[in-house]
C-alpha positions as CSV (number, residue, x, y, z in Angstrom):
1,M,-11.3,1.4,30.3
2,P,-7.7,1.7,29.0
3,E,-6.6,5.1,27.8
4,P,-6.5,5.5,24.0
5,V,-3.1,5.1,22.5
6,L,-3.6,8.2,20.4
7,L,-5.1,11.4,21.7
8,S,-6.6,14.0,19.2
9,T,-7.5,17.6,20.1
10,D,-8.7,20.5,17.9
11,R,-8.1,24.2,18.5
12,N,-8.6,27.0,16.0
13,G,-7.9,24.8,13.0
14,V,-5.0,23.0,14.6
15,R,-5.3,19.2,15.2
16,T,-2.8,17.9,17.7
17,L,-2.1,14.1,17.7
18,T,-0.4,12.9,20.8
19,L,1.2,9.5,21.0
20,N,-0.1,8.2,24.3
21,R,2.0,5.3,25.6
22,P,4.2,7.2,28.0
23,R,5.2,4.1,30.0
24,R,6.9,2.8,26.8
25,K,8.2,6.3,25.8
26,N,5.4,6.2,23.2
27,A,6.8,3.1,21.3
28,I,4.4,2.3,18.5
29,N,2.5,-1.0,18.7
30,R,0.0,-2.4,16.3
31,D,-2.9,-0.5,17.8
32,L,-1.0,2.8,17.6
33,W,0.0,2.2,14.0
34,I,-3.6,1.7,13.1
35,A,-4.8,4.7,15.1
36,L,-2.1,6.9,13.4
37,A,-3.1,5.7,9.9
38,D,-6.8,6.4,10.6
39,A,-6.1,9.8,12.2
40,L,-4.0,11.0,9.3
41,T,-6.5,9.8,6.8
42,A,-9.2,11.6,8.7
43,V,-7.2,14.9,8.6
44,G,-6.9,14.6,4.8
45,N,-10.7,14.4,4.6
46,D,-11.4,17.3,7.1
47,R,-11.4,20.7,5.5
48,G,-11.6,22.3,9.0
49,V,-8.1,21.1,9.9
50,R,-5.4,23.6,8.7
51,V,-2.4,22.4,10.6
52,V,-1.4,19.1,12.3
53,V,0.9,18.9,15.3
54,I,2.3,15.4,16.2
55,T,3.8,15.0,19.7
56,G,4.3,12.5,22.5
57,A,3.0,12.2,26.0
58,G,5.0,12.0,29.2
59,G,8.2,13.8,28.1
60,A,9.2,11.7,25.1
61,F,8.3,11.9,21.4
62,C,8.6,8.3,20.4
63,S,11.1,5.5,21.1
64,G,10.3,3.7,17.8
65,A,8.3,0.6,17.0
66,D,7.5,-1.5,20.1
67,I,9.5,-4.7,20.0
68,S,9.0,-5.5,23.6
69,T,6.1,-8.0,23.1
70,L,5.7,-10.8,20.6
71,D,3.3,-10.2,17.8
72,D,2.2,-13.0,15.5
73,T,1.0,-10.6,12.8
74,H,2.7,-11.4,9.5
75,P,5.6,-8.9,8.7
76,T,3.9,-8.1,5.4
77,Y,0.9,-6.7,7.2
78,K,3.1,-4.9,9.7
79,M,5.0,-3.1,7.0
80,R,1.8,-2.2,5.2
81,L,0.7,-0.3,8.4
82,L,4.0,1.6,8.4
83,T,3.5,2.3,4.7
84,D,0.0,3.6,5.3
85,V,1.2,6.0,8.0
86,A,4.3,7.3,6.1
87,L,2.3,8.0,2.9
88,A,-0.7,9.5,4.7
89,L,1.7,11.9,6.5
90,H,3.7,12.8,3.5
91,E,0.6,13.4,1.3
92,L,-1.4,15.5,3.8
93,P,-2.3,18.8,2.1
94,V,-1.8,20.8,5.3
95,P,1.4,21.8,7.1
96,T,2.6,19.3,9.7
97,I,4.8,20.0,12.8
98,A,6.6,17.5,15.0
99,K,7.0,18.8,18.5
100,V,9.8,16.7,19.9
101,T,10.6,16.5,23.6
102,G,12.8,13.7,24.9
103,V,13.8,10.8,22.5
104,A,12.9,10.3,18.9
105,V,14.3,7.0,17.9
106,G,14.0,4.7,14.9
107,A,10.6,4.9,13.3
108,G,9.8,7.6,15.9
109,W,12.5,9.8,14.5
110,N,11.4,9.1,10.9
111,L,7.8,10.0,12.0
112,A,9.2,13.4,13.0
113,L,11.2,13.7,9.8
114,G,8.1,13.0,7.8
115,C,6.6,16.3,9.1
116,D,7.2,19.6,7.4
117,F,8.8,21.2,10.5
118,V,10.6,19.7,13.5
119,V,10.7,21.7,16.7
120,A,12.9,20.1,19.5
121,T,14.3,21.0,22.9
122,P,18.0,21.1,23.9
123,E,17.3,17.8,25.8
124,S,16.0,16.0,22.7
125,R,18.0,13.0,21.5
126,F,17.8,11.3,18.1
127,S,18.9,7.9,16.7
128,Q,18.4,5.7,13.7
129,I,18.7,2.8,16.0
130,F,17.7,0.1,13.5
131,A,21.2,-1.4,13.0
132,K,21.5,-2.0,16.7
133,R,18.3,-4.1,16.5
134,G,19.4,-6.1,13.5
135,L,17.0,-4.2,11.2
136,S,17.2,-1.8,8.3
137,L,15.5,1.6,8.0
138,D,11.8,1.9,7.7
139,L,8.9,4.5,7.8
140,G,10.6,6.3,4.9
141,G,14.0,6.8,6.5
142,S,15.9,5.5,3.5
143,W,14.2,8.2,1.4
144,L,14.1,11.1,3.9
145,L,17.7,11.0,5.2
146,P,19.7,11.3,2.0
147,K,17.4,14.1,0.8
148,I,18.0,16.0,4.1
149,V,21.6,15.4,5.0
150,G,23.2,13.9,1.8
151,L,24.2,10.3,1.2
152,Q,27.4,10.1,3.4
153,Q,25.8,11.5,6.5
154,A,22.7,9.4,5.9
155,K,25.0,6.3,5.9
156,R,26.8,7.4,9.0
157,L,23.5,7.9,10.9
158,A,22.0,4.7,9.6
159,L,25.0,2.3,9.7
160,L,26.5,3.4,13.0
161,A,23.1,4.0,14.7
162,E,24.6,6.8,16.7
163,T,22.6,9.0,19.1
164,I,22.9,12.7,18.4
165,D,21.7,15.7,20.3
166,A,19.4,18.5,19.2
167,D,22.2,20.9,18.3
168,E,23.8,18.4,15.9
169,A,20.5,17.4,14.5
170,Q,19.8,21.1,13.7
171,A,23.2,21.5,12.2
172,L,22.4,18.6,9.9
173,N,19.0,20.2,9.0
174,L,17.2,17.4,10.7
175,V,15.6,19.8,13.2
176,T,14.1,23.2,12.2
177,W,14.2,24.9,15.5
178,V,15.6,24.2,19.0
179,V,13.5,25.8,21.7
180,S,13.8,25.5,25.5
181,G,11.4,23.1,27.2
182,D,9.6,26.0,28.9
183,E,9.0,27.7,25.6
184,I,8.3,24.9,23.1
185,D,4.5,24.8,23.7
186,A,4.1,28.5,23.1
187,F,6.5,28.4,20.1
188,V,4.6,25.6,18.4
189,T,1.3,27.3,19.1
190,D,2.5,30.5,17.5
191,L,4.0,28.6,14.5
192,A,0.7,26.8,14.0
193,E,-1.3,30.0,14.2
194,K,0.9,31.6,11.5
195,L,0.3,28.6,9.2
196,V,-3.4,28.6,9.9
197,A,-3.6,32.2,8.9
198,G,-1.9,31.5,5.6
199,P,-3.6,30.8,2.2
200,Q,-4.7,27.2,2.6
201,I,-4.9,26.2,-1.0
202,A,-1.6,27.9,-1.9
203,L,0.2,26.3,1.0
204,A,-1.1,22.9,-0.1
205,Q,0.1,23.5,-3.6
206,T,3.5,24.7,-2.5
207,K,4.0,21.7,-0.2
208,A,3.2,19.3,-2.9
209,L,5.5,21.1,-5.4
210,L,8.4,20.9,-3.0
211,N,7.8,17.3,-2.1
212,E,7.5,16.2,-5.8
213,G,10.1,18.6,-7.2
214,A,13.0,16.9,-5.4
215,D,12.7,13.9,-7.8
216,R,11.8,15.7,-11.0
217,T,13.6,17.6,-13.8
218,L,13.4,21.4,-14.0
219,R,11.0,21.0,-16.9
220,D,8.7,18.8,-14.7
221,A,8.9,21.3,-11.9
222,L,8.0,24.2,-14.1
223,A,5.0,22.4,-15.5
224,N,3.8,21.5,-12.0
225,E,4.3,25.0,-10.8
226,A,2.2,26.3,-13.7
227,R,-0.6,23.9,-12.9
228,A,-0.5,24.8,-9.2
229,Q,-0.5,28.6,-9.9
230,I,-3.6,28.2,-12.0
231,V,-5.4,26.6,-9.1
232,N,-4.2,29.4,-6.8
233,F,-5.5,32.1,-9.1
234,A,-8.9,30.4,-9.0
235,T,-9.2,30.9,-5.3
236,A,-10.5,34.0,-3.5
237,D,-7.2,34.0,-1.5
238,A,-5.2,35.4,-4.5
239,A,-7.6,38.3,-5.0
240,E,-7.6,38.9,-1.2
241,A,-3.8,39.0,-1.1
242,Y,-3.7,41.6,-3.9
243,A,-6.4,43.7,-2.3
244,A,-4.6,43.6,1.1
245,F,-1.3,44.6,-0.5
246,A,-3.0,47.6,-2.1
247,E,-4.8,48.5,1.1
248,K,-1.7,48.0,3.3
249,R,-3.3,45.5,5.6
250,E,-2.9,41.8,6.5
251,P,-4.9,39.5,4.2
252,S,-7.7,37.2,5.5
253,F,-7.5,33.9,3.7
254,T,-10.5,31.5,3.4
255,G,-9.5,29.0,0.8
256,R,-12.7,29.5,-1.1
257,W,-13.3,29.2,-4.8
258,A,-13.2,32.6,-6.5
259,V,-16.2,32.1,-8.8
260,S,-19.6,32.6,-7.1
261,R,-22.6,30.6,-8.0
262,S,-24.2,33.5,-9.8
263,E,-21.3,33.7,-12.1
264,Q,-21.3,30.0,-13.0
265,T,-22.8,28.8,-16.3
266,D,-23.6,25.4,-17.6
267,A,-20.9,24.0,-19.9
């Protein structure tokens, strides 16, 4: 039996999705696009998952879409798969971490940029390689890059298709942390544990506010913030945070609704 192209493991509320085509530096073929879309959709429907880590097997993150073999699938359907993955990742209500070792190229880099945090090693290399393949940006790169680095730097990365190292990527805010290869596993585990311990509902609200606020007016942002805060106050986490502050201890968040069944009445 061939190995699955995507591995999924769960530990203490953290789901790790590992691209598993190491012989192709985890280039994404049709099967892997489908597996990614399904896996991300499943995360959105699983309340037990508090954090998602995306990484690659065999010392590489992802070398982009696999163009090594001919595929008679119509381009419209191919792009629909990419759209499904990009939107599912962007709209996940839980924090996401890209753990990047080795190369992150083309759609592979944009997969990492679609995560909330990117942790790389000094050996990591990045490229928006599309122009060298006679292609334009995909998997949300045309939306992500200008927001992160500004229009001119986005054009430089996309039009020249340069390869940059982890230090430059971090200087451009394309990488959140650069950690040695010996320490990256422990670093990501610690980061994920901190996020798991956070207030699940409030983190989801904040993530959505930040994602949506970049394209809205201040008036829109304030209205969205008010709606989100009302949701937060209706959870037990807000009361727990206030109690923990008063008692000088760390809060224990559950994401539960604040109103018990005995307090509910029929409308």
